[in-house]
C-alpha atoms as a printed R data frame, in Angstrom:
    type eleno elety resid chain resno      x       y      z
1   ATOM     1    CA   GLN     A     1 21.170 -31.927 -4.308
2   ATOM     2    CA   VAL     A     2 18.364 -30.309 -2.689
3   ATOM     3    CA   GLN     A     3 16.709 -27.078 -3.759
4   ATOM     4    CA   LEU     A     4 14.268 -25.252 -1.200
5   ATOM     5    CA   VAL     A     5 11.923 -22.611 -1.848
6   ATOM     6    CA   GLU     A     6 10.243 -20.702  0.980
7   ATOM     7    CA   SER     A     7  6.937 -18.910  0.580
8   ATOM     8    CA   GLY     A     8  4.213 -17.369  2.789
9   ATOM     9    CA   GLY     A     9  6.042 -14.470  4.464
10  ATOM    10    CA   GLY     A    10  4.466 -11.081  4.335
11  ATOM    11    CA   LEU     A    11  3.241  -8.154  6.613
12  ATOM    12    CA   VAL     A    12  0.943  -9.081  9.514
13  ATOM    13    CA   GLN     A    13 -0.185  -7.304 12.789
14  ATOM    14    CA   ALA     A    14  0.461  -8.331 16.084
15  ATOM    15    CA   GLY     A    15 -1.631 -11.384 17.218
16  ATOM    16    CA   ASP     A    16 -2.097 -12.698 13.577
17  ATOM    17    CA   SER     A    17 -1.203 -16.078 12.241
18  ATOM    18    CA   LEU     A    18  0.872 -16.918  9.249
19  ATOM    19    CA   ARG     A    19  1.858 -20.110  7.674
20  ATOM    20    CA   LEU     A    20  5.293 -20.478  5.906
21  ATOM    21    CA   SER     A    21  5.951 -23.358  3.370
22  ATOM    22    CA   CYS     A    22  8.900 -24.570  1.927
23  ATOM    23    CA   ALA     A    23  8.999 -26.515 -1.408
24  ATOM    24    CA   ALA     A    24 11.911 -29.186 -1.772
25  ATOM    25    CA   SER     A    25 13.362 -30.828 -4.904
26  ATOM    26    CA   GLY     A    26 15.499 -33.829 -4.659
27  ATOM    27    CA   ARG     A    27 15.285 -37.416 -4.061
28  ATOM    28    CA   SER     A    28 16.559 -37.235 -0.239
29  ATOM    29    CA   PHE     A    29 13.581 -35.239  1.076
30  ATOM    30    CA   SER     A    30 11.996 -37.979  2.973
31  ATOM    31    CA   ARG     A    31 15.215 -38.868  4.747
32  ATOM    32    CA   SER     A    32 16.103 -35.388  5.471
33  ATOM    33    CA   ILE     A    33 15.796 -33.328  8.724
34  ATOM    34    CA   MET     A    34 13.908 -30.151  7.881
35  ATOM    35    CA   VAL     A    35 14.213 -27.048  9.883
36  ATOM    36    CA   TRP     A    36 13.293 -23.435 10.010
37  ATOM    37    CA   PHE     A    37 15.651 -20.629 11.024
38  ATOM    38    CA   ARG     A    38 15.201 -17.166 11.200
39  ATOM    39    CA   GLN     A    39 17.394 -13.992 11.245
40  ATOM    40    CA   PRO     A    40 16.037 -10.666 12.911
41  ATOM    41    CA   PRO     A    41 17.210  -7.409 11.798
42  ATOM    42    CA   GLY     A    42 20.952  -6.792 13.110
43  ATOM    43    CA   LYS     A    43 20.886 -10.197 14.879
44  ATOM    44    CA   GLU     A    44 22.418 -13.797 14.009
45  ATOM    45    CA   ARG     A    45 20.405 -16.413 12.728
46  ATOM    46    CA   GLU     A    46 18.527 -18.422 15.047
47  ATOM    47    CA   PHE     A    47 16.948 -21.995 15.151
48  ATOM    48    CA   VAL     A    48 12.941 -21.887 15.119
49  ATOM    49    CA   ALA     A    49 11.776 -25.444 14.589
50  ATOM    50    CA   GLY     A    50 12.540 -28.846 13.152
51  ATOM    51    CA   ILE     A    51 11.060 -32.078 11.957
52  ATOM    52    CA   THR     A    52 12.637 -35.464 11.225
53  ATOM    53    CA   GLY     A    53 12.190 -37.393  8.173
54  ATOM    54    CA   SER     A    54  9.227 -39.320  9.155
55  ATOM    55    CA   GLY     A    55  7.521 -36.290 10.782
56  ATOM    56    CA   ALA     A    56  7.545 -38.271 14.160
57  ATOM    57    CA   GLY     A    57  9.756 -36.059 15.770
58  ATOM    58    CA   THR     A    58  9.718 -32.233 16.188
59  ATOM    59    CA   SER     A    59 11.558 -29.490 17.982
60  ATOM    60    CA   TYR     A    60 10.913 -25.980 18.735
61  ATOM    61    CA   ALA     A    61 12.761 -23.019 19.967
62  ATOM    62    CA   ASP     A    62 11.956 -22.338 23.727
63  ATOM    63    CA   SER     A    63 11.063 -18.635 23.034
64  ATOM    64    CA   MET     A    64  8.270 -19.488 20.516
65  ATOM    65    CA   LYS     A    65  7.142 -22.841 21.911
66  ATOM    66    CA   GLY     A    66  3.209 -22.900 22.171
67  ATOM    67    CA   ARG     A    67  2.894 -20.757 19.244
68  ATOM    68    CA   LEU     A    68  4.401 -22.956 16.438
69  ATOM    69    CA   THR     A    69  3.437 -26.149 14.581
70  ATOM    70    CA   ILE     A    70  5.975 -27.615 12.183
71  ATOM    71    CA   SER     A    71  4.723 -30.240  9.789
72  ATOM    72    CA   ARG     A    72  5.667 -32.005  6.372
73  ATOM    73    CA   ASP     A    73  4.173 -33.777  3.586
74  ATOM    74    CA   ASN     A    74  6.612 -36.348  2.139
75  ATOM    75    CA   ALA     A    75  4.345 -37.051 -0.787
76  ATOM    76    CA   LYS     A    76  4.483 -33.306 -1.786
77  ATOM    77    CA   ASN     A    77  7.971 -32.683 -0.675
78  ATOM    78    CA   THR     A    78  6.890 -29.738  1.529
79  ATOM    79    CA   VAL     A    79  7.382 -28.548  4.984
80  ATOM    80    CA   SER     A    80  5.276 -25.965  6.726
81  ATOM    81    CA   LEU     A    81  5.469 -23.700  9.601
82  ATOM    82    CA   GLN     A    82  2.350 -22.455 11.289
83  ATOM    83    CA   MET     A    83  3.035 -19.358 13.514
84  ATOM    84    CA   ASN     A    84  0.342 -17.964 15.797
85  ATOM    85    CA   ASN     A    85 -0.019 -15.088 17.991
86  ATOM    86    CA   LEU     A    86  2.669 -13.315 16.076
87  ATOM    87    CA   LYS     A    87  4.783 -10.667 17.935
88  ATOM    88    CA   ALA     A    88  6.688  -7.655 16.810
89  ATOM    89    CA   GLU     A    89  9.865  -9.592 18.026
90  ATOM    90    CA   ASP     A    90  9.025 -12.320 15.437
91  ATOM    91    CA   THR     A    91 10.127 -10.004 12.573
92  ATOM    92    CA   ALA     A    92 12.715 -11.672 10.483
93  ATOM    93    CA   VAL     A    93 13.747 -13.331  7.400
94  ATOM    94    CA   TYR     A    94 12.904 -16.982  7.756
95  ATOM    95    CA   TYR     A    95 14.833 -19.737  6.097
96  ATOM    96    CA   CYS     A    96 14.089 -23.372  5.471
97  ATOM    97    CA   ALA     A    97 17.020 -25.767  5.737
98  ATOM    98    CA   ALA     A    98 17.642 -29.529  5.107
99  ATOM    99    CA   LYS     A    99 19.980 -32.150  6.233
100 ATOM   100    CA   PRO     A   100 19.869 -35.591  4.827
101 ATOM   101    CA   GLY     A   101 20.697 -38.666  6.823
102 ATOM   102    CA   LEU     A   102 20.296 -37.513 10.478
103 ATOM   103    CA   ALA     A   103 17.913 -38.794 13.004
104 ATOM   104    CA   THR     A   104 18.182 -36.016 15.444
105 ATOM   105    CA   ILE     A   105 17.541 -32.299 14.824
106 ATOM   106    CA   PRO     A   106 20.543 -30.036 15.389
107 ATOM   107    CA   ARG     A   107 19.984 -26.405 16.355
108 ATOM   108    CA   SER     A   108 22.994 -25.137 15.027
109 ATOM   109    CA   ASP     A   109 22.958 -23.717 11.398
110 ATOM   110    CA   THR     A   110 26.403 -24.925 10.503
111 ATOM   111    CA   ALA     A   111 24.733 -28.523 10.684
112 ATOM   112    CA   TYR     A   112 22.736 -27.908  7.496
113 ATOM   113    CA   ASP     A   113 23.777 -28.392  3.956
114 ATOM   114    CA   TYR     A   114 21.001 -26.771  1.924
115 ATOM   115    CA   TRP     A   115 19.129 -23.520  2.574
116 ATOM   116    CA   GLY     A   116 16.426 -21.510  0.746
117 ATOM   117    CA   GLN     A   117 16.484 -17.817 -0.231
118 ATOM   118    CA   GLY     A   118 14.373 -16.591  2.812
119 ATOM   119    CA   THR     A   119 10.983 -15.204  3.158
120 ATOM   120    CA   GLN     A   120 10.407 -11.972  5.073
121 ATOM   121    CA   VAL     A   121  7.970 -11.913  7.965
122 ATOM   122    CA   THR     A   122  7.239  -8.482  9.340
123 ATOM   123    CA   VAL     A   123  5.017  -8.074 12.277
124 ATOM   124    CA   SER     A   124  3.658  -4.546 13.095
125 ATOM   125    CA   SER     A   125  2.723  -3.713 16.628
Protein backbone atom coordinates (compact mmCIF):
# COMPACT_ATOMS: atom_id res chain seq x y z
CA GLN A 1 0.00 0.00 0.00
CA VAL A 2 1.12 3.49 -0.80
CA GLN A 3 -0.49 6.63 0.61
CA LEU A 4 0.08 9.95 -1.09
CA VAL A 5 -0.45 13.46 0.24
CA GLU A 6 -0.03 16.51 -1.96
CA SER A 7 0.74 20.02 -0.80
CA GLY A 8 1.81 23.36 -2.20
CA GLY A 9 -1.21 24.41 -4.21
CA GLY A 10 -2.73 27.85 -3.97
CA LEU A 11 -3.78 31.02 -5.74
CA VAL A 12 -1.08 32.71 -7.82
CA GLN A 13 -0.89 35.25 -10.60
CA ALA A 14 -0.01 34.52 -14.20
CA GLY A 15 3.76 34.38 -14.61
CA ASP A 16 4.36 33.19 -11.05
CA SER A 17 6.00 29.94 -10.03
CA LEU A 18 4.71 27.24 -7.73
CA ARG A 19 6.22 24.08 -6.29
CA LEU A 20 3.99 21.13 -5.52
CA SER A 21 5.08 18.33 -3.25
CA CYS A 22 3.83 14.81 -2.71
CA ALA A 23 4.73 12.83 0.39
CA ALA A 24 4.47 9.07 0.11
CA SER A 25 4.26 6.33 2.68
CA GLY A 26 5.05 2.71 1.99
CA ARG A 27 8.09 0.60 1.18
CA SER A 28 7.76 0.58 -2.58
CA PHE A 29 8.39 4.29 -3.16
CA SER A 30 11.90 3.96 -4.58
CA ARG A 31 10.75 1.43 -7.18
CA SER A 32 7.60 3.33 -8.15
CA ILE A 33 6.92 5.50 -11.12
CA MET A 34 5.66 8.79 -9.68
CA VAL A 35 3.56 11.13 -11.75
CA TRP A 36 1.50 14.28 -11.63
CA PHE A 37 -1.85 14.60 -13.34
CA ARG A 38 -4.20 17.53 -13.36
CA GLN A 39 -7.90 18.04 -13.90
CA PRO A 40 -8.99 21.48 -15.11
CA PRO A 41 -12.56 22.59 -14.35
CA GLY A 42 -15.02 20.72 -16.53
CA LYS A 43 -12.32 18.68 -18.25
CA GLU A 44 -10.83 15.22 -17.98
CA ARG A 45 -7.74 14.43 -15.99
CA GLU A 46 -4.53 14.79 -18.00
CA PHE A 47 -0.90 13.78 -17.62
CA VAL A 48 1.50 16.50 -16.54
CA ALA A 49 4.85 14.92 -15.64
CA GLY A 50 6.40 11.68 -14.48
CA ILE A 51 9.65 10.32 -13.08
CA THR A 52 11.12 6.84 -12.82
CA GLY A 53 12.03 5.18 -9.54
CA SER A 54 15.70 6.08 -9.75
CA GLY A 55 14.94 9.59 -10.95
CA ALA A 56 16.99 9.07 -14.10
CA GLY A 57 14.01 9.20 -16.44
CA THR A 58 11.43 11.95 -16.74
CA SER A 59 8.52 12.71 -19.00
CA TYR A 60 6.53 15.91 -19.50
CA ALA A 61 3.31 16.92 -21.18
CA ASP A 62 4.09 18.68 -24.44
CA SER A 63 1.77 21.54 -23.52
CA MET A 64 3.83 22.38 -20.46
CA LYS A 65 7.30 21.28 -21.47
CA GLY A 66 9.92 23.88 -20.65
CA ARG A 67 7.95 25.20 -17.70
CA LEU A 68 8.12 22.09 -15.50
CA THR A 69 10.69 20.19 -13.51
CA ILE A 70 9.83 16.99 -11.69
CA SER A 71 12.19 15.61 -9.07
CA ARG A 72 12.19 13.07 -6.27
CA ASP A 73 14.01 12.36 -3.04
CA ASN A 74 13.89 8.65 -2.30
CA ALA A 75 15.44 9.15 1.12
CA LYS A 76 12.51 11.36 2.10
CA ASN A 77 9.83 9.59 0.03
CA THR A 78 8.85 12.79 -1.72
CA VAL A 79 8.30 13.91 -5.28
CA SER A 80 8.08 17.54 -6.32
CA LEU A 81 6.84 19.47 -9.31
CA GLN A 82 8.28 22.90 -10.00
CA MET A 83 6.01 24.92 -12.27
CA ASN A 84 7.21 28.19 -13.76
CA ASN A 85 5.55 30.93 -15.78
CA LEU A 86 2.10 29.74 -14.80
CA LYS A 87 -0.83 30.56 -17.05
CA ALA A 88 -4.54 30.83 -16.40
CA GLU A 89 -5.06 27.57 -18.30
CA ASP A 90 -2.90 25.80 -15.72
CA THR A 91 -5.73 26.20 -13.23
CA ALA A 92 -6.67 22.70 -12.10
CA VAL A 93 -6.63 20.20 -9.30
CA TYR A 94 -3.22 18.55 -9.37
CA TYR A 95 -2.89 14.92 -8.33
CA CYS A 96 0.10 12.80 -7.43
CA ALA A 97 -0.04 9.13 -8.41
CA ALA A 98 2.18 6.08 -8.10
CA LYS A 99 2.73 2.80 -9.85
CA PRO A 100 5.21 0.34 -8.36
CA GLY A 101 7.31 -1.93 -10.50
CA LEU A 102 7.36 -0.19 -13.88
CA ALA A 103 10.38 0.99 -15.85
CA THR A 104 8.53 3.34 -18.19
CA ILE A 105 6.11 6.19 -17.51
CA PRO A 106 2.54 5.62 -18.73
CA ARG A 107 0.52 8.72 -19.58
CA SER A 108 -2.85 7.10 -18.99
CA ASP A 109 -4.36 7.59 -15.56
CA THR A 110 -5.73 4.04 -15.66
CA ALA A 111 -2.17 2.73 -15.24
CA TYR A 112 -1.79 4.08 -11.72
CA ASP A 113 -2.69 2.23 -8.56
CA TYR A 114 -2.37 4.92 -5.93
CA TRP A 115 -3.61 8.51 -5.86
CA GLY A 116 -3.46 11.47 -3.57
CA GLN A 117 -6.44 13.63 -2.72
CA GLY A 118 -5.33 16.47 -4.97
CA THR A 119 -4.27 20.07 -4.44
CA GLN A 120 -5.93 23.07 -6.09
CA VAL A 121 -3.85 25.41 -8.22
CA THR A 122 -5.58 28.58 -9.33
CA VAL A 123 -3.82 31.02 -11.65
CA SER A 124 -5.36 34.44 -12.05
CA SER A 125 -4.74 36.37 -15.24
